[in-house]
PDB file with one MODEL, atoms N, CA, C and O in Angstrom:
MODEL        1
ATOM      1  N   MET A   1      17.809  51.405  61.426  1.00  0.00           N
ATOM      2  CA  MET A   1      18.905  52.367  61.299  1.00  0.00           C
ATOM      3  C   MET A   1      19.930  51.808  60.357  1.00  0.00           C
ATOM      4  O   MET A   1      20.314  50.647  60.497  1.00  0.00           O
ATOM      5  N   THR A   2      20.369  52.548  59.444  1.00  0.00           N
ATOM      6  CA  THR A   2      21.581  52.094  58.538  1.00  0.00           C
ATOM      7  C   THR A   2      22.805  52.582  58.926  1.00  0.00           C
ATOM      8  O   THR A   2      22.992  53.768  59.200  1.00  0.00           O
ATOM      9  N   PRO A   3      23.786  51.588  58.967  1.00  0.00           N
ATOM     10  CA  PRO A   3      25.089  51.872  59.352  1.00  0.00           C
ATOM     11  C   PRO A   3      25.750  52.828  58.307  1.00  0.00           C
ATOM     12  O   PRO A   3      25.529  52.808  57.096  1.00  0.00           O
ATOM     13  N   ALA A   4      26.711  53.784  59.063  1.00  0.00           N
ATOM     14  CA  ALA A   4      27.372  54.876  58.172  1.00  0.00           C
ATOM     15  C   ALA A   4      27.814  54.298  56.906  1.00  0.00           C
ATOM     16  O   ALA A   4      27.866  53.073  56.791  1.00  0.00           O
ATOM     17  N   SER A   5      28.143  55.093  55.924  1.00  0.00           N
ATOM     18  CA  SER A   5      28.527  54.623  54.553  1.00  0.00           C
ATOM     19  C   SER A   5      30.105  54.130  54.795  1.00  0.00           C
ATOM     20  O   SER A   5      30.928  54.806  55.412  1.00  0.00           O
ATOM     21  N   GLY A   6      30.375  52.815  54.190  1.00  0.00           N
ATOM     22  CA  GLY A   6      31.674  52.248  54.303  1.00  0.00           C
ATOM     23  C   GLY A   6      31.823  51.455  55.514  1.00  0.00           C
ATOM     24  O   GLY A   6      32.916  50.912  55.673  1.00  0.00           O
ATOM     25  N   THR A   7      30.763  51.261  56.551  1.00  0.00           N
ATOM     26  CA  THR A   7      30.905  50.638  57.686  1.00  0.00           C
ATOM     27  C   THR A   7      30.088  49.300  57.396  1.00  0.00           C
ATOM     28  O   THR A   7      29.029  49.292  56.768  1.00  0.00           O
ATOM     29  N   THR A   8      30.749  48.092  57.964  1.00  0.00           N
ATOM     30  CA  THR A   8      30.082  46.919  57.856  1.00  0.00           C
ATOM     31  C   THR A   8      29.853  46.474  59.396  1.00  0.00           C
ATOM     32  O   THR A   8      30.655  46.689  60.304  1.00  0.00           O
ATOM     33  N   VAL A   9      28.688  45.857  59.510  1.00  0.00           N
ATOM     34  CA  VAL A   9      28.373  45.516  60.838  1.00  0.00           C
ATOM     35  C   VAL A   9      28.121  43.979  60.650  1.00  0.00           C
ATOM     36  O   VAL A   9      27.467  43.535  59.707  1.00  0.00           O
ATOM     37  N   GLN A  10      28.679  43.224  61.602  1.00  0.00           N
ATOM     38  CA  GLN A  10      28.719  41.783  61.435  1.00  0.00           C
ATOM     39  C   GLN A  10      28.201  41.287  63.002  1.00  0.00           C
ATOM     40  O   GLN A  10      28.754  41.633  64.047  1.00  0.00           O
ATOM     41  N   ASP A  11      27.218  40.554  62.916  1.00  0.00           N
ATOM     42  CA  ASP A  11      26.775  39.744  64.090  1.00  0.00           C
ATOM     43  C   ASP A  11      27.019  38.381  63.767  1.00  0.00           C
ATOM     44  O   ASP A  11      26.334  37.777  62.942  1.00  0.00           O
ATOM     45  N   HIS A  12      28.130  37.788  64.489  1.00  0.00           N
ATOM     46  CA  HIS A  12      28.465  36.374  64.145  1.00  0.00           C
ATOM     47  C   HIS A  12      27.365  35.393  64.446  1.00  0.00           C
ATOM     48  O   HIS A  12      27.140  34.458  63.677  1.00  0.00           O
ATOM     49  N   VAL A  13      26.703  35.579  65.505  1.00  0.00           N
ATOM     50  CA  VAL A  13      25.480  34.694  65.927  1.00  0.00           C
ATOM     51  C   VAL A  13      24.431  34.880  64.860  1.00  0.00           C
ATOM     52  O   VAL A  13      23.887  33.826  64.532  1.00  0.00           O
ATOM     53  N   ALA A  14      24.051  35.877  64.289  1.00  0.00           N
ATOM     54  CA  ALA A  14      23.167  35.991  63.137  1.00  0.00           C
ATOM     55  C   ALA A  14      23.552  35.423  61.928  1.00  0.00           C
ATOM     56  O   ALA A  14      22.729  34.879  61.192  1.00  0.00           O
ATOM     57  N   LEU A  15      24.949  35.520  61.614  1.00  0.00           N
ATOM     58  CA  LEU A  15      25.419  34.969  60.570  1.00  0.00           C
ATOM     59  C   LEU A  15      25.517  33.501  60.554  1.00  0.00           C
ATOM     60  O   LEU A  15      25.484  32.915  59.473  1.00  0.00           O
ATOM     61  N   ALA A  16      25.636  32.850  61.674  1.00  0.00           N
ATOM     62  CA  ALA A  16      25.647  31.420  62.108  1.00  0.00           C
ATOM     63  C   ALA A  16      24.195  30.864  61.781  1.00  0.00           C
ATOM     64  O   ALA A  16      23.983  29.932  61.006  1.00  0.00           O
ATOM     65  N   GLU A  17      23.234  31.564  62.476  1.00  0.00           N
ATOM     66  CA  GLU A  17      21.977  31.134  62.314  1.00  0.00           C
ATOM     67  C   GLU A  17      21.478  31.275  60.916  1.00  0.00           C
ATOM     68  O   GLU A  17      20.680  30.420  60.533  1.00  0.00           O
ATOM     69  N   ILE A  18      21.777  32.092  60.212  1.00  0.00           N
ATOM     70  CA  ILE A  18      21.300  32.329  58.686  1.00  0.00           C
ATOM     71  C   ILE A  18      21.962  31.109  57.926  1.00  0.00           C
ATOM     72  O   ILE A  18      21.297  30.479  57.103  1.00  0.00           O
ATOM     73  N   GLU A  19      23.228  30.792  58.195  1.00  0.00           N
ATOM     74  CA  GLU A  19      23.891  29.511  57.452  1.00  0.00           C
ATOM     75  C   GLU A  19      23.160  28.246  57.962  1.00  0.00           C
ATOM     76  O   GLU A  19      22.886  27.339  57.175  1.00  0.00           O
ATOM     77  N   LEU A  20      22.864  28.184  59.188  1.00  0.00           N
ATOM     78  CA  LEU A  20      22.270  26.858  59.602  1.00  0.00           C
ATOM     79  C   LEU A  20      20.768  26.672  58.944  1.00  0.00           C
ATOM     80  O   LEU A  20      20.345  25.594  58.526  1.00  0.00           O
ATOM     81  N   CYS A  21      20.064  27.875  58.927  1.00  0.00           N
ATOM     82  CA  CYS A  21      18.722  27.714  58.253  1.00  0.00           C
ATOM     83  C   CYS A  21      18.946  27.406  56.762  1.00  0.00           C
ATOM     84  O   CYS A  21      18.223  26.613  56.157  1.00  0.00           O
ATOM     85  N   GLY A  22      20.018  28.091  56.164  1.00  0.00           N
ATOM     86  CA  GLY A  22      20.252  27.763  54.654  1.00  0.00           C
ATOM     87  C   GLY A  22      20.492  26.490  54.388  1.00  0.00           C
ATOM     88  O   GLY A  22      20.067  25.935  53.375  1.00  0.00           O
ATOM     89  N   GLU A  23      21.261  25.870  55.366  1.00  0.00           N
ATOM     90  CA  GLU A  23      21.783  24.345  55.177  1.00  0.00           C
ATOM     91  C   GLU A  23      20.400  23.431  55.385  1.00  0.00           C
ATOM     92  O   GLU A  23      20.177  22.493  54.620  1.00  0.00           O
ATOM     93  N   LEU A  24      19.588  23.733  56.352  1.00  0.00           N
ATOM     94  CA  LEU A  24      18.422  23.012  56.598  1.00  0.00           C
ATOM     95  C   LEU A  24      17.461  23.238  55.416  1.00  0.00           C
ATOM     96  O   LEU A  24      16.826  22.266  55.007  1.00  0.00           O
ATOM     97  N   ILE A  25      17.302  24.448  54.832  1.00  0.00           N
ATOM     98  CA  ILE A  25      16.393  24.454  53.738  1.00  0.00           C
ATOM     99  C   ILE A  25      17.074  23.654  52.527  1.00  0.00           C
ATOM    100  O   ILE A  25      16.348  22.893  51.887  1.00  0.00           O
ATOM    101  N   ILE A  26      18.117  23.752  52.256  1.00  0.00           N
ATOM    102  CA  ILE A  26      18.651  22.906  51.140  1.00  0.00           C
ATOM    103  C   ILE A  26      18.504  21.464  51.446  1.00  0.00           C
ATOM    104  O   ILE A  26      18.101  20.723  50.549  1.00  0.00           O
ATOM    105  N   ALA A  27      18.808  20.949  52.703  1.00  0.00           N
ATOM    106  CA  ALA A  27      18.465  19.505  53.094  1.00  0.00           C
ATOM    107  C   ALA A  27      17.048  19.165  52.632  1.00  0.00           C
ATOM    108  O   ALA A  27      16.801  18.196  51.913  1.00  0.00           O
ATOM    109  N   ALA A  28      16.119  20.039  53.099  1.00  0.00           N
ATOM    110  CA  ALA A  28      14.699  19.866  52.990  1.00  0.00           C
ATOM    111  C   ALA A  28      14.207  19.818  51.639  1.00  0.00           C
ATOM    112  O   ALA A  28      13.322  19.028  51.313  1.00  0.00           O
ATOM    113  N   SER A  29      14.791  20.705  50.761  1.00  0.00           N
ATOM    114  CA  SER A  29      14.501  20.747  49.291  1.00  0.00           C
ATOM    115  C   SER A  29      14.916  19.576  48.583  1.00  0.00           C
ATOM    116  O   SER A  29      14.294  19.184  47.596  1.00  0.00           O
ATOM    117  N   ALA A  30      16.022  18.940  49.068  1.00  0.00           N
ATOM    118  CA  ALA A  30      16.539  17.866  48.278  1.00  0.00           C
ATOM    119  C   ALA A  30      15.916  16.436  48.897  1.00  0.00           C
ATOM    120  O   ALA A  30      16.211  15.366  48.364  1.00  0.00           O
ATOM    121  N   ALA A  31      15.182  16.491  49.866  1.00  0.00           N
ATOM    122  CA  ALA A  31      14.641  15.280  50.515  1.00  0.00           C
ATOM    123  C   ALA A  31      13.335  14.749  49.798  1.00  0.00           C
ATOM    124  O   ALA A  31      12.509  15.500  49.279  1.00  0.00           O
ATOM    125  N   ASP A  32      13.251  13.524  49.823  1.00  0.00           N
ATOM    126  CA  ASP A  32      12.279  12.833  49.018  1.00  0.00           C
ATOM    127  C   ASP A  32      11.027  12.881  50.126  1.00  0.00           C
ATOM    128  O   ASP A  32       9.905  13.035  49.642  1.00  0.00           O
ATOM    129  N   GLU A  33      11.115  12.786  51.269  1.00  0.00           N
ATOM    130  CA  GLU A  33      10.016  12.844  52.029  1.00  0.00           C
ATOM    131  C   GLU A  33       9.415  14.081  52.412  1.00  0.00           C
ATOM    132  O   GLU A  33      10.124  15.081  52.300  1.00  0.00           O
ATOM    133  N   GLU A  34       8.234  14.219  52.847  1.00  0.00           N
ATOM    134  CA  GLU A  34       7.597  15.488  53.186  1.00  0.00           C
ATOM    135  C   GLU A  34       8.402  16.426  54.254  1.00  0.00           C
ATOM    136  O   GLU A  34       8.588  17.630  54.083  1.00  0.00           O
ATOM    137  N   ARG A  35       8.829  15.711  55.335  1.00  0.00           N
ATOM    138  CA  ARG A  35       9.560  16.307  56.256  1.00  0.00           C
ATOM    139  C   ARG A  35      11.017  15.732  56.463  1.00  0.00           C
ATOM    140  O   ARG A  35      11.255  14.555  56.191  1.00  0.00           O
ATOM    141  N   LEU A  36      11.969  16.572  56.941  1.00  0.00           N
ATOM    142  CA  LEU A  36      13.152  15.872  57.282  1.00  0.00           C
ATOM    143  C   LEU A  36      13.101  15.061  58.689  1.00  0.00           C
ATOM    144  O   LEU A  36      12.507  15.528  59.661  1.00  0.00           O
ATOM    145  N   SER A  37      13.719  13.905  58.717  1.00  0.00           N
ATOM    146  CA  SER A  37      13.713  13.194  59.926  1.00  0.00           C
ATOM    147  C   SER A  37      14.609  13.788  60.872  1.00  0.00           C
ATOM    148  O   SER A  37      15.451  14.603  60.492  1.00  0.00           O
ATOM    149  N   GLN A  38      14.500  13.447  62.082  1.00  0.00           N
ATOM    150  CA  GLN A  38      15.363  13.847  63.128  1.00  0.00           C
ATOM    151  C   GLN A  38      16.778  13.471  62.926  1.00  0.00           C
ATOM    152  O   GLN A  38      17.676  14.271  63.190  1.00  0.00           O
ATOM    153  N   ASP A  39      17.022  12.238  62.451  1.00  0.00           N
ATOM    154  CA  ASP A  39      18.339  11.726  61.955  1.00  0.00           C
ATOM    155  C   ASP A  39      18.883  12.574  61.012  1.00  0.00           C
ATOM    156  O   ASP A  39      20.049  12.914  61.209  1.00  0.00           O
ATOM    157  N   ARG A  40      18.273  13.031  59.955  1.00  0.00           N
ATOM    158  CA  ARG A  40      18.745  13.835  58.784  1.00  0.00           C
ATOM    159  C   ARG A  40      19.054  15.156  59.291  1.00  0.00           C
ATOM    160  O   ARG A  40      20.109  15.662  58.908  1.00  0.00           O
ATOM    161  N   ILE A  41      18.288  15.820  60.115  1.00  0.00           N
ATOM    162  CA  ILE A  41      18.521  17.093  60.814  1.00  0.00           C
ATOM    163  C   ILE A  41      19.883  16.947  61.460  1.00  0.00           C
ATOM    164  O   ILE A  41      20.804  17.707  61.161  1.00  0.00           O
ATOM    165  N   ASP A  42      20.013  15.964  62.352  1.00  0.00           N
ATOM    166  CA  ASP A  42      21.384  15.704  63.138  1.00  0.00           C
ATOM    167  C   ASP A  42      22.490  15.761  62.010  1.00  0.00           C
ATOM    168  O   ASP A  42      23.446  16.529  62.122  1.00  0.00           O
ATOM    169  N   GLU A  43      22.341  14.966  60.969  1.00  0.00           N
ATOM    170  CA  GLU A  43      23.412  14.923  59.955  1.00  0.00           C
ATOM    171  C   GLU A  43      23.828  16.148  59.517  1.00  0.00           C
ATOM    172  O   GLU A  43      25.022  16.388  59.333  1.00  0.00           O
ATOM    173  N   VAL A  44      22.765  17.126  59.291  1.00  0.00           N
ATOM    174  CA  VAL A  44      23.013  18.364  58.608  1.00  0.00           C
ATOM    175  C   VAL A  44      23.740  19.106  59.653  1.00  0.00           C
ATOM    176  O   VAL A  44      24.747  19.710  59.283  1.00  0.00           O
ATOM    177  N   LEU A  45      23.380  19.170  60.983  1.00  0.00           N
ATOM    178  CA  LEU A  45      23.978  19.950  62.026  1.00  0.00           C
ATOM    179  C   LEU A  45      25.286  19.423  62.165  1.00  0.00           C
ATOM    180  O   LEU A  45      26.184  20.242  62.361  1.00  0.00           O
ATOM    181  N   MET A  46      25.572  18.234  62.104  1.00  0.00           N
ATOM    182  CA  MET A  46      27.080  17.586  62.343  1.00  0.00           C
ATOM    183  C   MET A  46      27.906  18.069  61.330  1.00  0.00           C
ATOM    184  O   MET A  46      29.059  18.417  61.583  1.00  0.00           O
ATOM    185  N   GLY A  47      27.384  18.132  60.089  1.00  0.00           N
ATOM    186  CA  GLY A  47      28.176  18.704  58.862  1.00  0.00           C
ATOM    187  C   GLY A  47      28.626  20.015  59.091  1.00  0.00           C
ATOM    188  O   GLY A  47      29.657  20.417  58.552  1.00  0.00           O
ATOM    189  N   LEU A  48      27.851  20.829  59.953  1.00  0.00           N
ATOM    190  CA  LEU A  48      28.167  22.312  60.246  1.00  0.00           C
ATOM    191  C   LEU A  48      29.126  22.347  61.471  1.00  0.00           C
ATOM    192  O   LEU A  48      29.587  23.436  61.812  1.00  0.00           O
ATOM    193  N   GLY A  49      29.438  21.258  62.127  1.00  0.00           N
ATOM    194  CA  GLY A  49      30.283  21.101  63.188  1.00  0.00           C
ATOM    195  C   GLY A  49      29.456  21.503  64.538  1.00  0.00           C
ATOM    196  O   GLY A  49      30.036  21.946  65.530  1.00  0.00           O
ATOM    197  N   LEU A  50      28.181  21.323  64.482  1.00  0.00           N
ATOM    198  CA  LEU A  50      27.348  21.716  65.768  1.00  0.00           C
ATOM    199  C   LEU A  50      26.933  20.219  66.512  1.00  0.00           C
ATOM    200  O   LEU A  50      26.272  20.209  67.551  1.00  0.00           O
TER     201      LEU A  50
ENDMDL
END
């Protein structure tokens, strides 16, 4: 269902999850190794204040 014209719907939890996924994808694409280490994942999450 599409919101009425001019109406914006924000789900703050969904937006936070999208930001988190985006940051992890960026970190993974910049990594030299095949997978991110748990330490690197923790660094990314800490950078987001989590």
